[in-house]
C-alpha positions as CSV (number, residue, x, y, z in Angstrom):
1,X,0.1,-0.1,0.1
2,X,2.9,2.4,0.7
3,X,4.4,1.6,-2.6
4,X,1.1,2.8,-4.3
5,X,1.2,6.0,-2.4
6,X,4.9,6.7,-3.4
7,X,4.0,5.8,-6.9
8,X,1.0,8.1,-6.9
9,X,3.1,10.9,-5.7
10,X,5.8,10.3,-8.4
11,X,3.1,10.2,-11.1
12,X,1.5,13.4,-9.8
13,X,4.9,15.3,-9.8
14,X,5.5,14.0,-13.5
15,X,2.1,15.1,-14.5
16,X,2.7,18.6,-13.1
17,X,6.1,19.0,-14.6
18,X,4.8,18.1,-18.0
19,X,2.0,20.6,-17.7
20,X,4.4,23.3,-16.7
21,X,6.8,22.5,-19.6
22,X,3.6,22.3,-22.0
23,X,2.5,25.7,-21.0
24,X,5.9,27.4,-21.4
25,X,5.5,30.4,-23.7
26,X,8.8,29.5,-25.2
27,X,10.4,33.0,-25.1
28,X,12.9,34.0,-27.6
29,X,16.3,32.4,-27.5
30,X,19.6,34.2,-28.2
31,X,20.3,35.1,-31.6
32,X,16.6,35.0,-33.0
33,X,14.4,37.9,-33.3
34,X,10.9,38.2,-34.7
35,X,10.6,40.4,-37.8
36,X,8.7,43.6,-37.0
37,X,5.8,44.3,-39.4
38,X,3.2,46.9,-39.5
39,X,-0.1,46.9,-41.5
40,X,1.2,49.9,-43.5
41,X,4.2,47.9,-44.7
42,X,2.2,45.0,-45.9
43,X,-0.8,46.8,-47.6
44,X,-0.6,47.8,-51.2
45,X,-4.0,48.2,-52.9
46,X,-5.0,49.4,-56.3
47,X,-7.8,52.1,-56.5
48,X,-9.4,54.1,-59.3
49,X,-9.6,57.8,-59.0
50,X,-11.7,60.3,-61.1
51,X,-10.9,63.9,-60.4
52,X,-13.6,66.4,-61.6
53,X,-14.0,70.1,-61.7
54,X,-17.6,70.6,-61.3
55,X,-19.3,68.0,-63.6
56,X,-16.2,67.8,-66.0
57,X,-13.8,65.0,-65.6
58,X,-10.2,66.3,-65.8
59,X,-8.1,63.3,-64.8
60,X,-8.8,59.6,-64.5
61,X,-6.7,56.7,-63.6
62,X,-5.8,53.8,-61.4
63,X,-2.9,53.9,-58.8
64,X,-1.5,52.0,-56.0
65,X,-1.4,53.1,-52.5
66,X,-1.1,52.1,-48.7
67,X,-4.8,52.1,-48.1
68,X,-5.5,55.8,-47.4
69,X,-7.1,58.2,-50.0
70,X,-4.3,60.8,-49.2
71,X,-1.6,58.4,-50.3
72,X,-3.6,57.4,-53.3
73,X,-4.0,61.1,-54.4
74,X,-0.1,61.7,-53.8
75,X,0.9,58.6,-55.8
76,X,-1.6,59.5,-58.6
77,X,0.0,63.0,-58.8
78,X,3.5,61.5,-58.8
79,X,2.6,59.2,-61.8
80,X,0.4,61.6,-63.7
81,X,2.3,64.8,-63.6
82,X,5.9,65.6,-64.4
83,X,6.4,68.5,-62.0
84,X,6.3,67.9,-58.2
85,X,3.0,69.0,-56.8
86,X,2.3,69.4,-53.1
87,X,-1.3,68.0,-52.8
88,X,-2.0,68.7,-49.1
89,X,-1.1,71.8,-47.0
90,X,0.4,71.5,-43.6
91,X,-2.9,70.8,-41.8
92,X,-3.7,67.9,-44.1
93,X,-6.3,69.8,-46.3
94,X,-6.3,68.9,-50.0
95,X,-5.3,71.9,-52.0
96,X,-4.0,70.9,-55.5
97,X,-4.4,68.0,-57.9
98,X,-2.7,68.9,-61.2
99,X,-3.8,72.3,-62.4
100,X,-6.8,72.3,-60.2
101,X,-6.6,74.3,-57.0
102,X,-8.9,74.9,-54.1
103,X,-9.5,78.5,-52.9
104,X,-11.5,81.4,-54.1
105,X,-14.6,79.8,-52.8
106,X,-13.9,76.4,-54.2
107,X,-13.2,73.3,-52.1
108,X,-12.7,69.6,-52.5
109,X,-15.1,66.7,-51.7
110,X,-14.6,63.0,-52.3
111,X,-16.9,60.0,-52.1
112,X,-17.1,56.4,-53.3
113,X,-18.5,56.1,-57.0
114,X,-21.0,53.3,-55.9
115,X,-22.3,55.4,-52.9
116,X,-22.8,58.7,-54.5
117,X,-22.5,62.3,-53.3
118,X,-24.7,61.9,-50.3
119,X,-22.0,60.1,-48.5
120,X,-19.1,62.6,-48.7
121,X,-15.9,61.7,-46.7
122,X,-15.3,63.6,-43.7
123,X,-11.5,63.6,-44.1
124,X,-10.0,63.1,-47.6
125,X,-6.5,62.5,-46.4
126,X,-7.4,59.8,-43.8
127,X,-10.2,58.0,-45.5
128,X,-9.4,54.3,-45.7
129,X,-9.8,52.4,-49.0
130,X,-10.0,48.8,-50.0
131,X,-8.6,47.1,-53.0
132,X,-10.6,47.9,-56.1
133,X,-12.5,51.0,-54.8
134,X,-13.5,53.7,-57.2
135,X,-13.3,57.3,-55.7
136,X,-14.6,60.4,-57.1
137,X,-12.9,63.7,-56.2
138,X,-14.6,66.8,-57.1
139,X,-13.5,70.5,-57.0
140,X,-16.6,72.8,-56.5
């Protein structure tokens, strides 16, 4: 009977030790590091932009970006125009696309082509996009 009690204690100790070993988080060992990645580094999407002045289409084309409309506009301008254009001012407001400029009572608005003008974006620069989106940007 005493042998069974000792054997039960030994088996309990073995069971607990295997549980502790199995639950080990397996921290990093020396010389190995996990690569650091962010969502911005991995995201590259293609979107279609249509830039209008009133009801007249001035520019149209596809561009790749990191997932924001601000980046899509800047990438579109880099690919479309030879001279360097600053699209956004210091506060993040869209000012220029090509020869079109806000000011003098005119301002920019943007919306998804399939949702229409009734759902204008609150922030053009920070609006998130998905692959294949079509965005209309209008200077009025």
